[in-house]
N, C-alpha and C positions, 0 to 999 in steps of 0.2 A: 465722828460726824453726828451732829444733833439732827433731830427730825426736821427742825426748821431749815437747817442748812441743806438737808437732802431735798426738801421741797423747792428751795430756791434754785439749787443745781438742776433739778428736774425741769423747772420752768424755763430754764435757759436752753434746754435741748429741744429741737424741733421734732424729733422722732418720738413715737409713742413710748411711754415709760413703763417698764415692768417693775413691780415693787422690789426694792433691794434691801439688803441688811444694813442697818445702822447700829452704832454702838449703843444708843439709848433704847431703841425699840428694835430688837433683832427679828428680822424676817427669816424664817428657816424653812427649808423644804428639801426633799430628796430628789426632786424633779429638776434635771439640768435646765430644762426650758423655762422654769420659773424665774431664772436669772438671766438678765440681758447680757450680751457679750460686752465686756468692759472695753472701753476705748482708750483708757489711760487718762481721761479727763476727770473721772470720778475721784472723790476725795481719797478713798481707800486704795486707789491704783495710781495716783498722780506721780508717785516717786518711782514706780516700777517700770523698767524698760520693756514694754510689751512685746517688742519683736524678739527679745531674747527668751521669751517663755516657750518658744518652739511649738506654738499652737495649743498649749494647755488651756488657754483662756477662751478659745473660740471653737473648740471641738475638732480641730483638724489634727490633733495629736492622737492617733489611734494606738491601741496596745500592740506592741511589737516585741515585747520581752517580758521578763519577770524579775522581780527583786528576790534574791535569796535571803532567807532569814535563818541564821544559825544561832541556836540558843544554848547557852551554858547556864543552866538554871540551878538555883539553890535546891537542895533535896526536898525542902518543904513546899516548894512551889509547884503548882499544876499548870502545865502548858497545853493548850488545846488549839485545834484548827476549826474555825467556824464558817458556816455558810452565811450569806448575806441576810437570810431571813431569821437568824437567831435573834430572839427578843432582847437579849442583853446588849446588842450593838445599838449605838446611838443614845445610850442612857446618859452619858456625860454631856452630850450636846450634838446638835445636828449641823449640817453644812450651812455656812452663812454667805458663800459666794459660789460662782459658777464652777471654779476649779475644784473646790471641795465637793460639790455635788457630783461633778464628773468622776472624781476619785471614788466616791461612795457607790456609784452605780457601775463602776468598772473593775473593782478589785476582784481577783479570782477566788480568794479565800482570806479570811481574817485570822490573825493570831491573837489568842487570849491568854494572858498571864495572870494567874490568880494566887494570892497569898491567903490561905484559909483563915477562918475566924480564930482569934486569940493565938496566932502563930507569929513568932519572930524568926525571920530567916537567919541562917547561920553564915551566909555569905551573900554578896551581891549577885543578882541575876543579870547576865549580859546577853543582849540580843544584837548580833552583828548583821546589819542589813547591807547587802552588796548590790549595787546598781545593776540595771539590766544590760549594760554594755554600751559602748560608744554608738551613737546613732539610733538607739532603741528607747522606747517609752514604756513605762509601767505605772500601775496604780496599786495602792496598798491600803490596808486598814489594820490597826493594832489597838488592843485595849489592855490596860494594866488595871487590875481590880484587887483592891484590898478589902477583905471582909471586916466586920467590926472587931476592934481591938487588935488587929494584925499590925505587923511592923516589917518593913523591908526596904531594900535598896535595889534599884533597877537602872541599868545603863543601856542606852540605845546608841549604837555605834554605826554611823552611816559612812560607807566607803564605796569606792568604785566609780564607774562612769555611767553616763546615760541621763535620761530625763525621767523624773519621778514626782508624782503627786500623791499625797496620802492624808488620811485623817487618823489622829492618835487620841485615844481617850484614857483618862486617868479617873477612875471611880474610887473614891476614898471613903470607906465606910465609917460609921460612928466610932470616934476615939481611936481610929487607925492612924498610923504614921508612915509616910512614904518619902523617901529621897529618890529623885530621878535625875539622871544626867543624860541629856540628849546631845550627842556630839555629831556635828556635821563636818566630817573630814574628807569630803569628796575629792575626786580627781579634778583637775583644772577645767575639764569640759562639762562637768555635771550641772544639771538644773534641778533644783529641789524646791517644791512648794508644799508646805505642811501646815495644816490647820490642827492645832492641839487643843483639846477640851479638858479642863480640870474641874472636877466637881467634888466638893468636900461635904461630908456628912457632919453631924453634930460633934463638936469638939475634935474634929479631925485636923491633922497637921500634915502639910505638904511643903517640901523644899524642892522646887522645880528649877533645874539649872540647864541653860542652853549654852552650848559652846559651838561657835561657827568659825571654821578655819579655811576650808577648801570650797571648791565649786566655782562655776562661772557666775551663776545666779542662785542665791539661796534666799527664800522668803519663809520665815517661820512666824505663825500667828497663834500665840497661846491665849486662851480665854478662860478665866477663873470664875466659877460661880459657887455659891454656898447653898446647900440644901437645908441647913438648919443652923442654929446658933452655935457660937463657940469655935467656928472654923478659923484656921490660921494658915495662911499661905505666904511663903517666901519665894519670890521669883527672881532668880539671879541669871545674869548673862555675861558672857565673855566672847568677844569677836575680834578678829584680826583680818582686815581687808587688805589684799595685795593689789598690785597693778591690774586694772581691768575688772576686778571682781565687784559684784553688786551683792551686798548683804543687807537684808531687810528684816527687822524684827518689829512686829506689831502686837502689842499686848492690850488686853482688855480685862479689867477686874470689875465684876458686877456685884456690888454690895446691895443685895436685896433683902437681907434679913439682919436682925440686930446682933450686936456683940460679936462681931467678926473682925479679924485683923488681916492686913496685907502689907507686905513690904517688898518693893521692887528696886533692885540695883543692877544696872547693866553698864558695863564698861567696854569700850572698844578702842583699838588702835588702827591707824590707816597709814599705808605707805605706797608710793608708786603712782604713776600717771593713770588716771581713770579709776582709782580705787574709790568706791562709794559705799558708805554705810548709812542706813536709814533706821531710826528708832522712833516708834510711835507708842506712847504710853497713855492709855485712856483708863481713867478710874471714874466710875459712876456710883454715887452713894444715893440710893433711893430713899423716899420718904420714910419707909418702914425700917430702914437700917440704922436705928439709933445705937449709940455707943460704938460706932465704927472707929477703928484706928488704922490709918493708912498713910503710906508715904511712898513716893517713887522718885528715883534718882537715875540720871544718865550722864555719863562722862565719856568724852571722846578725846583721844590724843592723836593729833595729826603729826606724823613723823617726817613727811617730805612734801614738796610742792606737788600740785596736781591731784591731790587727794581731797575728797569732799565728804563731810558728815552733815546729815540733816537730823535734828532732834526736836521732837514735838511732844511735850508732856501736856495732857489735858486732864482737868479735874472738874467734875460736875457734882454739886452737892444739892440735894433736895430737902435736907433736914438740918436744923441747927443743933440738934441733940447728938453731937459726935464727940468722941474722945480726942481725936486729932486727925488732921489731914494736911498734906502738903506735897509739893513736888519741886524738883530742881533739875536743871540740865546745864551743861557747859561743854564747849568745844575749844581746844586750844593747842598750842605747841608745848615744847619742853619748858619747864619752869627754870628760867635762867638762874634764879637764886639757888635752886637745888644743885644745878650743875656747877655753879661757882663754889658752893660749899664743898662739894666733893673734890673738885679740882684743886681747891686751896689746901686740901689735906693730902695731896699727892696722888689722887686717883686720875689716871689718864682720861681724856675726854670721851673716847670711845667706850671705855668701861663704865664711866659715869653715866652715859646715856642708857646703857643697858640696865644699870642698877635702878634708874628712875622708872623705866618701863616695867621691870620686875615688881617694883614697889607699887606701881599703879594697879597691876593685876593681882597683887598679893591677897587682897580682901576676898576676892572671888575664889581664887585657887584654894585657899585654906578651908573653904566650906565644902569642897569636894571630898567626901569621906572615903573615896576609893583610891588608895595610894597609887595603884598602877595607872589609873586614868590621870591623876594629878601629875605624876612624873612625866607621862607622855605629853601632856599639854605644856608643861614647863619646857620640855625639849623642843616642841614645835615652835613655841614663842622664841626660844633662843635661835632656832634655825632661821626664823623670819628676820630677826635682828641682824644676823650674820649676813643675810642676803642683801640687806640694804646698806650694810657697812656702818650701822649706827654705833 
């Protein structure tokens, strides 16, 4: 949402307006009351079924449980538990909406994962976050920190039941390289709202992969910023929405410095009555961000009747001195030509449909460098296809 759009939307409301975050000019604060209670009419909430947030947005969701964080860390990694007043927290970004602010003021303790300077980890670090339980609400905070010239792989595995809101930070030091895979494999009753902040130092590289499979409502909002020149971020996503599920991914890439790259590719499949996927991709290239190279792509494959996908790519450019910029999105059903080609060579229709879906997701799956995670996701996709009888 641009500043002008925000002003128009504000003028249409009769009630007093509290300043809100926008994609171009971000308003940030740790004070929950600095953000008005969203009604669902705002641009950044218009696709979200507010009643299914279970009070996360209006303050009625009080802490009644706790998320368990089990860590299987690489031997080179340092894992710490931090209090809210630790000065390292918030370095990657501050809350930009009321739920994120509520999460920041409500988490009992933060988890910090650090890869020391000039260290390459010998194996992935896996953090398994288990929900507070059915009918319970919890808030959390996590920071992954790579010091200069470090290199590592981190997996965030979200499972279990309950209602959970959190802030996740990725602080990537100069010339450091991080691959992170965030898996939302919640139980069917779970609600998860996550604001993720990605901050890259000079010549830093980040591959950020989001995989959403489970949950009743899942909303993940990654924001990428660059602290210095030479940053390179690749933001990938894979999601599979089943009957009744709402899966929402809202991305913002803020190019404010020169000579940085970003590449966004999100792919999703939907099946079943009431399955709803939302993808919002915002890229802002500011006047100072000369020689920026960016592209964003979203593809949705609708497998059955009754499923709906909303895809909104946005690109705002404030300078003409760029290397490249573009975006694309498409939503459709099976490619009849692909199916015909396979069937004409003796492949049964059911198997042909599965092959098409596997091929659709192949690009994303092959970029997940953790074999155990990739195999698990392939099995989950296969299970989804079996359920629909595709």
